[in-house]
Steps between C-alpha positions, in 0.01 A plus 500: 500500500788735434329767289495859617214584734301821448693674779844355425782701346577436138854379573364166626692519829323344797369774728570452870290650778409442862202376696375763744543350850135546594497312828827640630538861386255646752279806468751787497470699173859615544620139496303434182650809337851396603442146375386618155795738466754237602352233273517732200849613598618139508390459137180301538237585240166422660325437828234230530243502781273223628130560576318412823210722607379357828649248741334201662526445875613136545311485831176542307597260221600161647760325290612821331808427290535810285838677478349830619260589779348798680842599638670515159577852378400563138499828309223522240700473176318748278497770767865421575583538132334842489755601765795329332415647160563847640840424652657236275564408137461128571254291303211398726359147492220333695588141566210440526179694561224249577276624223175301553462633856513858373255710298622494141415858406664633816817300425498643147479853641769446764736326258456775241583760765815315604606472136447873447695595814778254412508619138434153360729306735238258627410135458180366654562147623177323594406166651215301651625474857456229762338681793126438532491713816611800300242438227224480760608827661503675162159368399611290204449135409809288557376208290435687173829687496652303212199557277480869579862595448492462121204735468669740739815519288296555185314787664820652642657518156197667349483756780869581451473549123151637429367837625145362510421134565185292459552157653249228582653183641402225739636689802531863387292766334630842394268729304650788305764584759876532524794604714710814471786545487582198293834336579823573316518135391190405304451237621705455815685165483317231697716225645352197672631297792416132536640172619448156350132488398490417125187711443663802658823450305318477168300809600826688547603405149166601353450843655800630698789724396732328745522229760616492862561129569534341842792272574850470357645409160508128430283226350180625665549850360570354156169314513320819601669702227374241251142548622528879479632471146221256419242754616663775294506285186134403546412871511694570182777682683873445447600231753787718626297821521494528879749633749590295807614627841695269726552541875827451683485471881794655684461252792849419630671759278705243309600710199619199299155343538330829412712540186431138405126547537514818292680312225247216520211744468662666201553165332135414570392809306442759774483858379486642854629397844412623849713454811304424816651584840198416716523208743879513495541604863572865415404716798503853354447687174875563494556124519274448199685769307841357591388160371372654178821697446703179533266328256517790253878472486456137398212533253516847347 
């Protein structure tokens, strides 16, 4: 899948960014500002943020096994990006917004605003999510999320490219209405995150501009790439038309391992990489930045 993605530079070089340390950066705007400045100064090209709107209290949900809970700090990514767009030249990436639990027209409006403020440096990564508690709290149906997401993406693209939209779908109706301002990118690139489900992988190939896979390069990823390409071919798209963003976990800070994983991702066809410093035992924002500076010297 090594073709250039809509947001990739024309030189074909893999773009390397960072994953915003949502659960560990805290709520100080000054720390966020310092983080963005240091990341850009180290040479990284984008910042990717996870989405988690509301946390479940494990005491009220027996058997809770989710990676996040009511105590987990999460900045809302689109609001965060409005802030970052004003202080940084980094590309901004959601990785991923849980689209079916959000109102489609509102996401279109918010995403367009981020794209305007960031002057076209925005990719909207979307996914289905795993957290039924969150869907319930946001008043959306957890079980129909896979069916709804395709219609949502279709409507998003029309709202981003047409001043006035008439849309009548199974889940949405828009009558002679539109958003203003329209985004700089028309349409904004939509990337999709998914794991191993064949239906989801073929869906990525059929409708997405890029893919955020879970896992590491290897035989499983090769099988998933084949399914994505199969979906693209079935939709009449070039099989290598999508971008792919790999994730590298900092973990123990072994730079040889990190470089090896970056090379493996590149060989697998990744167009973008993000370095993740969460869950690596880093106590402060400065610790995260020190880890990223070491990684930048190895990768950039």
